[in-house]
LUMKOL-277706 format. One record per residue (C-alpha): residue number from 1; x negated, y, z negated. Coordinates in nm, 3 decimals. Example, Ala and Ser with C-alpha at 12.3 -4.5 7.8 and 13.67 -1.06 7.14 Angstrom:
! LUMKOL-277706
> num/u/v/w
> 1/-1.230/-0.450/-0.780
> 2/-1.367/-0.106/-0.714
END
This chain:
! LUMKOL-277706
> num/u/v/w
> 1/0.022/0.009/0.038
> 2/-0.237/0.276/0.108
> 3/-0.230/0.658/0.229
> 4/-0.112/0.659/0.570
> 5/-0.032/0.303/0.640
> 6/0.225/0.109/0.427
> 7/0.141/-0.213/0.373
> 8/0.399/-0.526/0.285
> 9/0.382/-0.738/0.011
> 10/0.566/-1.076/-0.056
> 11/0.947/-1.081/-0.158
> 12/1.049/-1.077/-0.539
> 13/1.234/-1.419/-0.517
> 14/0.877/-1.592/-0.489
> 15/0.801/-1.830/-0.777
> 16/0.897/-1.837/-1.153
> 17/1.046/-2.129/-1.286
> 18/1.433/-2.139/-1.487
> 19/1.244/-2.136/-1.830
> 20/1.069/-1.788/-1.690
> 21/1.426/-1.685/-1.536
> 22/1.607/-1.756/-1.910
> 23/1.329/-1.483/-2.056
> 24/1.556/-1.235/-1.875
> 25/1.844/-1.185/-2.070
> 26/1.885/-0.877/-2.210
> 27/2.018/-0.790/-2.525
> 28/2.394/-0.794/-2.404
> 29/2.307/-1.154/-2.251
> 30/2.144/-1.224/-2.562
> 31/2.420/-1.106/-2.766
> 32/2.664/-1.310/-2.538
> 33/2.488/-1.637/-2.626
> 34/2.475/-1.587/-2.992
> 35/2.856/-1.453/-3.033
> 36/2.944/-1.787/-2.811
> 37/2.751/-1.981/-3.035
> 38/2.886/-1.820/-3.367
> 39/3.256/-1.881/-3.221
> 40/3.175/-2.242/-3.120
> 41/3.062/-2.335/-3.468
> 42/3.354/-2.114/-3.612
> 43/3.627/-2.306/-3.384
> 44/3.484/-2.691/-3.490
> 45/3.502/-2.591/-3.856
> 46/3.853/-2.416/-3.883
> 47/4.019/-2.659/-3.553
> 48/4.062/-2.378/-3.331
> 49/4.069/-2.472/-3.033
> 50/4.137/-2.129/-2.833
> 51/3.870/-1.990/-3.006
> 52/3.635/-2.295/-2.883
> 53/3.725/-2.193/-2.518
> 54/3.636/-1.834/-2.609
> 55/3.301/-1.921/-2.735
> 56/3.211/-2.170/-2.456
> 57/3.297/-1.896/-2.226
> 58/3.080/-1.623/-2.410
> 59/2.806/-1.847/-2.446
> 60/2.769/-1.975/-2.098
> 61/2.851/-1.666/-1.873
> 62/2.481/-1.527/-1.956
> 63/2.340/-1.908/-1.826
> 64/2.567/-1.917/-1.537
> 65/2.426/-1.532/-1.459
> 66/2.081/-1.671/-1.499
> 67/2.114/-1.974/-1.259
> 68/2.235/-1.730/-1.030
> 69/1.966/-1.502/-1.000
> 70/1.716/-1.742/-1.014
> 71/1.891/-1.939/-0.724
> 72/1.896/-1.594/-0.525
> 73/1.593/-1.585/-0.289
> 74/1.581/-1.228/-0.109
> 75/1.305/-1.155/0.157
> 76/1.216/-0.771/0.069
> 77/0.901/-0.613/0.190
> 78/0.746/-0.329/0.007
> 79/0.543/-0.090/0.056
> 80/0.416/0.245/-0.035
> 81/0.190/0.583/0.083
> 82/0.042/0.824/-0.089
> 83/-0.010/1.182/0.056
> 84/-0.282/1.282/0.009
> 85/-0.478/1.076/-0.178
> 86/-0.709/1.299/-0.306
> 87/-0.568/1.619/-0.464
> 88/-0.717/1.921/-0.703
> 89/-0.579/1.906/-1.060
> 90/-0.281/2.085/-1.092
> 91/-0.175/1.979/-0.766
> 92/0.114/1.772/-0.632
> 93/0.107/1.395/-0.425
> 94/0.377/1.246/-0.266
> 95/0.455/0.902/-0.305
> 96/0.726/0.713/-0.084
> 97/0.835/0.409/-0.179
> 98/1.032/0.164/0.085
> 99/1.197/-0.130/0.088
> 100/1.311/-0.379/0.366
> 101/1.528/-0.679/0.388
> 102/1.363/-0.916/0.588
> 103/1.637/-1.241/0.541
> 104/1.973/-1.283/0.660
> 105/2.156/-1.201/0.373
> 106/2.210/-0.876/0.223
> 107/2.088/-0.807/-0.128
> 108/2.261/-0.760/-0.428
> 109/2.199/-0.407/-0.657
> 110/1.810/-0.390/-0.691
> 111/1.609/-0.157/-0.907
> 112/1.306/0.002/-0.800
> 113/1.020/0.089/-1.018
> 114/0.673/0.183/-0.991
> 115/0.430/0.205/-1.280
> 116/0.204/0.541/-1.313
> 117/-0.026/0.649/-1.582
> 118/0.163/0.873/-1.869
> 119/-0.062/1.163/-1.763
> 120/0.104/1.146/-1.384
> 121/0.463/1.216/-1.590
> 122/0.742/0.971/-1.627
> 123/0.755/0.622/-1.464
> 124/0.970/0.660/-1.143
> 125/1.322/0.442/-1.140
> 126/1.559/0.398/-0.874
> 127/1.873/0.207/-0.815
> 128/1.964/0.079/-0.436
> 129/2.250/-0.032/-0.365
> 130/2.311/-0.355/-0.138
> 131/2.079/-0.336/0.190
> 132/2.208/-0.515/0.462
> 133/2.018/-0.793/0.655
> 134/1.693/-0.581/0.852
> 135/1.809/-0.289/0.661
> 136/1.582/-0.006/0.452
> 137/1.597/0.213/0.232
> 138/1.314/0.470/0.118
> 139/1.270/0.659/-0.183
> 140/1.069/0.903/-0.277
> 141/0.894/1.067/-0.595
> 142/0.595/1.343/-0.655
> 143/0.309/1.310/-0.930
> 144/0.052/1.582/-1.074
> 145/-0.192/1.602/-1.354
> 146/-0.367/1.845/-1.480
> 147/-0.654/1.617/-1.598
> 148/-0.928/1.498/-1.338
> 149/-0.968/1.152/-1.301
> 150/-0.921/0.845/-1.054
> 151/-0.542/0.685/-1.126
> 152/-0.388/0.368/-1.009
> 153/-0.053/0.347/-0.895
> 154/0.135/0.017/-0.904
> 155/0.221/-0.249/-0.921
> 156/0.502/-0.189/-0.730
> 157/0.824/-0.348/-0.916
> 158/1.178/-0.505/-0.800
> 159/1.485/-0.602/-1.098
> 160/1.739/-0.782/-0.994
> 161/2.039/-0.745/-1.251
> 162/2.382/-0.913/-1.247
> 163/2.729/-0.721/-1.226
> 164/2.765/-0.787/-1.639
> 165/2.426/-0.684/-1.682
> 166/2.394/-1.007/-1.899
> 167/2.006/-1.093/-1.688
> 168/1.718/-0.897/-1.538
> 169/1.463/-1.007/-1.391
> 170/1.137/-0.878/-1.253
> 171/0.934/-0.922/-0.986
> 172/0.602/-0.737/-0.888
> 173/0.440/-0.684/-0.587
> 174/0.116/-0.711/-0.592
> 175/-0.091/-0.460/-0.455
> 176/-0.208/-0.087/-0.573
> 177/-0.281/0.227/-0.470
> 178/-0.544/0.488/-0.645
> 179/-0.481/0.855/-0.652
> 180/-0.765/1.109/-0.728
> 181/-0.734/1.401/-0.902
> 182/-1.044/1.670/-0.819
> 183/-1.178/1.969/-0.999
> 184/-0.998/2.247/-0.874
> 185/-1.191/2.448/-0.712
> 186/-1.192/2.871/-0.595
> 187/-1.293/3.054/-0.287
> 188/-1.597/3.235/-0.341
> 189/-1.707/3.531/-0.152
> 190/-1.988/3.518/0.071
> 191/-2.305/3.699/-0.077
> 192/-2.693/3.726/-0.027
> 193/-2.869/3.433/-0.159
> 194/-3.232/3.295/-0.136
> 195/-3.271/2.937/0.016
> 196/-3.213/2.964/0.359
> 197/-3.449/2.761/0.562
> 198/-3.701/2.940/0.814
> 199/-3.602/2.703/1.048
> 200/-3.243/2.721/1.072
> 201/-3.017/2.975/1.283
> 202/-3.189/3.186/1.573
> 203/-3.547/3.227/1.440
> 204/-3.607/2.848/1.529
> 205/-3.434/2.908/1.868
> 206/-3.671/3.206/1.858
> 207/-3.981/2.986/1.804
> 208/-3.888/2.734/2.031
> 209/-3.890/3.004/2.285
> 210/-4.247/3.103/2.247
> 211/-4.401/2.740/2.217
> 212/-4.382/2.729/2.614
> 213/-4.328/2.433/2.828
> 214/-4.633/2.286/2.677
> 215/-4.512/2.213/2.391
> 216/-4.166/2.024/2.412
> 217/-4.172/1.629/2.385
> 218/-3.961/1.506/2.665
> 219/-3.743/1.187/2.628
> 220/-3.591/0.956/2.869
> 221/-3.309/1.070/3.135
> 222/-2.999/0.931/2.986
> 223/-2.672/0.905/3.218
> 224/-2.415/1.212/3.127
> 225/-2.768/1.423/3.067
> 226/-2.717/1.735/3.207
> 227/-2.961/1.781/3.487
> 228/-3.084/2.127/3.411
> 229/-3.261/1.990/3.128
> 230/-3.500/1.785/3.355
> 231/-3.887/1.855/3.270
> 232/-4.021/1.794/3.605
> 233/-4.351/1.850/3.499
> 234/-4.321/1.513/3.263
> 235/-4.128/1.371/3.521
> 236/-4.396/1.383/3.772
> 237/-4.661/1.282/3.487
> 238/-4.462/0.945/3.411
> 239/-4.306/0.851/3.744
> 240/-3.919/0.893/3.610
> 241/-3.667/1.162/3.529
> 242/-3.774/1.304/3.138
> 243/-3.533/1.551/2.999
> 244/-3.631/1.827/2.723
> 245/-3.536/1.677/2.339
> 246/-3.183/1.873/2.203
> 247/-3.253/2.144/2.015
> 248/-3.246/1.985/1.643
> 249/-3.263/2.266/1.377
> 250/-3.328/2.270/1.057
> 251/-3.091/2.273/0.783
> 252/-3.086/2.494/0.523
> 253/-3.046/2.273/0.143
> 254/-2.892/2.376/-0.167
> 255/-2.874/2.194/-0.473
> 256/-2.606/2.226/-0.732
> 257/-2.739/2.100/-1.052
> 258/-2.491/1.987/-1.348
> 259/-2.542/1.965/-1.685
> 260/-2.359/1.660/-1.862
> 261/-2.541/1.590/-2.154
> 262/-2.299/1.568/-2.408
> 263/-2.523/1.741/-2.683
> 264/-2.554/2.037/-2.478
> 265/-2.130/2.093/-2.498
> 266/-1.908/2.077/-2.752
> 267/-1.514/2.057/-2.722
> 268/-1.261/1.877/-2.449
> 269/-0.993/1.919/-2.277
> 270/-0.880/2.146/-1.927
> 271/-0.974/2.458/-2.126
> 272/-1.342/2.337/-2.248
> 273/-1.672/2.457/-2.164
> 274/-1.772/2.178/-2.000
> 275/-1.476/2.164/-1.758
> 276/-1.528/2.479/-1.656
> 277/-1.834/2.380/-1.574
> 278/-1.758/2.136/-1.371
> 279/-1.489/2.295/-1.191
> 280/-1.760/2.616/-1.098
> 281/-1.951/2.292/-0.968
> 282/-1.736/2.175/-0.741
> 283/-1.656/2.534/-0.591
> 284/-2.025/2.627/-0.566
> 285/-2.048/2.258/-0.358
> 286/-1.778/2.373/-0.146
> 287/-1.882/2.701/-0.021
> 288/-2.244/2.625/0.045
> 289/-2.106/2.352/0.254
> 290/-1.933/2.569/0.407
> 291/-2.182/2.796/0.527
> 292/-2.367/2.524/0.691
> 293/-2.601/2.419/0.460
> 294/-2.702/2.059/0.359
> 295/-2.591/1.993/0.038
> 296/-2.594/1.736/-0.292
> 297/-2.454/1.724/-0.630
> 298/-2.780/1.638/-0.887
> 299/-2.685/1.553/-1.295
> 300/-2.889/1.555/-1.554
> 301/-2.929/1.200/-1.504
> 302/-3.095/1.203/-1.193
> 303/-2.877/1.077/-0.970
> 304/-2.754/1.250/-0.662
> 305/-2.450/1.219/-0.445
> 306/-2.392/1.124/-0.158
> 307/-2.663/0.959/-0.157
> 308/-3.053/0.848/-0.217
> 309/-3.140/0.854/0.180
> 310/-3.308/1.186/0.229
> 311/-3.313/1.285/-0.132
> 312/-2.941/1.262/-0.153
> 313/-2.842/1.564/0.087
> 314/-2.597/1.607/0.291
> 315/-2.611/1.636/0.694
> 316/-2.386/1.773/0.917
> 317/-2.096/1.766/1.159
> 318/-1.897/1.477/1.036
> 319/-2.076/1.331/0.811
> 320/-2.090/1.669/0.566
> 321/-1.667/1.620/0.566
> 322/-1.764/1.291/0.404
> 323/-2.014/1.368/0.189
> 324/-1.824/1.645/0.036
> 325/-1.575/1.372/-0.038
> 326/-1.765/1.181/-0.179
> 327/-1.900/1.476/-0.449
> 328/-1.551/1.554/-0.516
> 329/-1.508/1.188/-0.671
> 330/-1.791/1.210/-0.833
> 331/-1.660/1.499/-1.022
> 332/-1.367/1.379/-1.067
> 333/-1.485/1.101/-1.311
> 334/-1.744/1.263/-1.441
> 335/-1.829/1.263/-1.779
> 336/-2.044/1.363/-2.046
> 337/-2.379/1.171/-2.057
> 338/-2.591/1.048/-2.365
> 339/-2.930/1.180/-2.233
> 340/-3.092/1.401/-2.445
> 341/-3.323/1.626/-2.211
> 342/-3.373/1.730/-1.822
> 343/-3.667/1.535/-1.742
> 344/-3.478/1.325/-1.436
> 345/-3.301/1.617/-1.321
> 346/-3.641/1.785/-1.296
> 347/-3.846/1.447/-1.122
> 348/-3.530/1.489/-0.906
> 349/-3.570/1.858/-0.793
> 350/-3.954/1.809/-0.775
> 351/-3.859/1.524/-0.549
> 352/-3.596/1.640/-0.356
> 353/-3.746/1.760/-0.012
> 354/-3.857/2.108/-0.183
> 355/-4.224/2.047/-0.141
> 356/-4.519/2.059/-0.410
> 357/-4.530/2.427/-0.524
> 358/-4.143/2.564/-0.382
> 359/-3.981/2.500/-0.123
> 360/-3.688/2.607/0.133
> 361/-3.420/2.523/-0.118
> 362/-3.161/2.679/-0.322
> 363/-3.087/2.532/-0.653
> 364/-2.774/2.652/-0.826
> 365/-2.753/2.501/-1.173
> 366/-2.491/2.479/-1.479
> 367/-2.628/2.450/-1.815
> 368/-2.515/2.420/-2.110
> 369/-2.684/2.458/-2.476
> 370/-3.043/2.436/-2.441
> 371/-3.367/2.396/-2.692
> 372/-3.700/2.519/-2.665
> 373/-3.827/2.204/-2.453
> 374/-3.535/2.179/-2.246
> 375/-3.579/2.540/-2.171
> 376/-3.904/2.567/-2.077
> 377/-3.818/2.218/-1.833
> 378/-3.528/2.425/-1.666
> 379/-3.741/2.731/-1.609
> 380/-4.025/2.509/-1.453
> 381/-3.768/2.382/-1.203
> 382/-3.756/2.706/-1.008
> 383/-4.088/2.660/-0.899
> 384/-4.008/2.400/-0.651
> 385/-3.716/2.614/-0.481
> 386/-3.722/2.968/-0.274
> 387/-3.389/3.015/-0.480
> 388/-3.242/2.952/-0.819
> 389/-2.912/3.061/-0.955
> 390/-2.844/2.915/-1.359
> 391/-2.511/2.975/-1.500
> 392/-2.572/2.950/-1.909
> 393/-2.267/2.879/-2.043
> 394/-2.230/3.047/-2.447
> 395/-2.106/2.749/-2.587
> 396/-2.081/2.875/-2.889
> 397/-1.849/3.181/-2.792
> 398/-1.606/2.851/-2.603
> 399/-1.529/2.741/-2.980
> 400/-1.806/2.492/-2.957
> 401/-2.081/2.387/-3.277
> 402/-2.433/2.291/-3.178
> 403/-2.513/1.932/-3.245
> 404/-2.644/1.809/-3.601
> 405/-3.086/1.809/-3.530
> 406/-3.057/1.989/-3.200
> 407/-3.239/2.286/-3.212
> 408/-3.046/2.562/-2.962
> 409/-3.249/2.867/-2.868
> 410/-3.002/3.177/-2.865
> 411/-2.836/3.243/-2.534
> 412/-3.029/3.588/-2.476
> 413/-3.361/3.410/-2.574
> 414/-3.281/3.149/-2.309
> 415/-3.138/3.383/-1.980
> 416/-3.481/3.571/-2.072
> 417/-3.666/3.273/-2.014
> 418/-3.549/3.176/-1.716
> 419/-3.513/3.518/-1.582
> 420/-3.915/3.559/-1.640
> 421/-3.999/3.197/-1.438
> 422/-3.739/3.358/-1.146
> 423/-3.420/3.283/-1.207
> 424/-3.086/3.474/-1.102
> 425/-2.984/3.392/-1.473
> 426/-2.617/3.471/-1.597
> 427/-2.413/3.414/-1.892
> 428/-2.087/3.241/-1.881
> 429/-1.815/3.319/-2.113
> 430/-1.444/3.216/-2.160
> 431/-1.165/3.351/-1.924
> 432/-1.468/3.494/-1.680
> 433/-1.377/3.399/-1.312
> 434/-1.634/3.224/-1.151
> 435/-1.601/3.446/-0.838
> 436/-1.694/3.754/-1.034
> 437/-1.990/3.572/-1.157
> 438/-2.107/3.450/-0.805
> 439/-2.109/3.804/-0.712
> 440/-2.321/3.934/-0.950
> 441/-2.553/3.703/-0.884
> 442/-2.533/3.766/-0.547
> 443/-2.619/4.155/-0.661
> 444/-2.890/4.045/-0.878
> 445/-3.060/3.895/-0.628
> 446/-3.033/4.192/-0.350
> 447/-3.142/4.470/-0.702
> 448/-3.466/4.283/-0.742
> 449/-3.516/4.303/-0.367
> 450/-3.555/3.955/-0.232
> 451/-3.373/3.866/0.072
> 452/-3.230/3.503/0.160
> 453/-2.978/3.327/0.302
> 454/-2.633/3.425/0.274
> 455/-2.440/3.144/0.055
END
């Protein structure tokens, strides 16, 4: 039962013995059986034949209904369509359920129920009247969550009931769907930040034009190549058609570093400092990808998304869109780590394609509480990049309390050390809009006279 294409499942009449059907007696059905037995006993003791007949009727009616439902062999297929499968926190997704009667017999009264986690809302239930042979019924409901995460939907359950409400049998379909709730993002203004590669855009094309034909590396002609790209000098040399290689400009790189250490943040919930950092990291990733950067998501554990190949950086085109989805899925389930430091993140930045002594990448970091050692380590990360912007959360202002034994450097001291190392460091307090902080980061870079790529 996936998004985009519904999938069927087996009918509810499959499986289940008569003993299992007896467990489907409702409270009313059990009451009828108990009352019938009590009436039969009283009739025997008192010698009342009429009361005995009433008792037998009360006791046998639920059993007859059990047998009738047990012998019912409905052949129905169920499907679920989830649209979309990935939504931001607070947004709604639509779930469409469809039941098809694939048998030659009409169905009776059916109750359709889908299982959903409590954070998505109440469990949806629908009553379906008689479905004719080959008929179809479609119902829909909406789910919504303010908490990011991955939530299973299903299994889809079908309940069969008799007209008296004495028996209720449940049959489940076997397939599930998963709704991914990603962090909220906000559009960011384009500002001038460092980090654009010198080999990207017009500059690289000018360099290629100035290199001359002698520096062109040709390749063999392939069907469909433009004949205007034929390199005649190489064709004469090799005796076959050779064409100039297509220009492959180097893409600007951006790394978004998210501090997830448990001891760096205190508090939980949609309004916590950690959730703000996760949402801001998601907004940064979406923005830099829209601006043409090759991006990756990095955490303090050293793990990178979308992958480890090429330092974890995304590629361009369709692969960039897929990488964005993968990074959003990672942020949907990211939680606190038990790490104590940023050494793994430092190693990942150092070995992530920036090169020794600086590189061509932009580093955007979101830090929580830092002690003296971690502040120094964060400051040294700047040496591996051509531009670095740090958003340092004032966890004390967010209502957090430092972890005992964790000597936190005061916020202003953290900002001073990072700025001295070349970071553009800004403090984050409750209620501030990330878009405004992003604009301030661009203004701060221009104010220092540093030019760079537009992000």
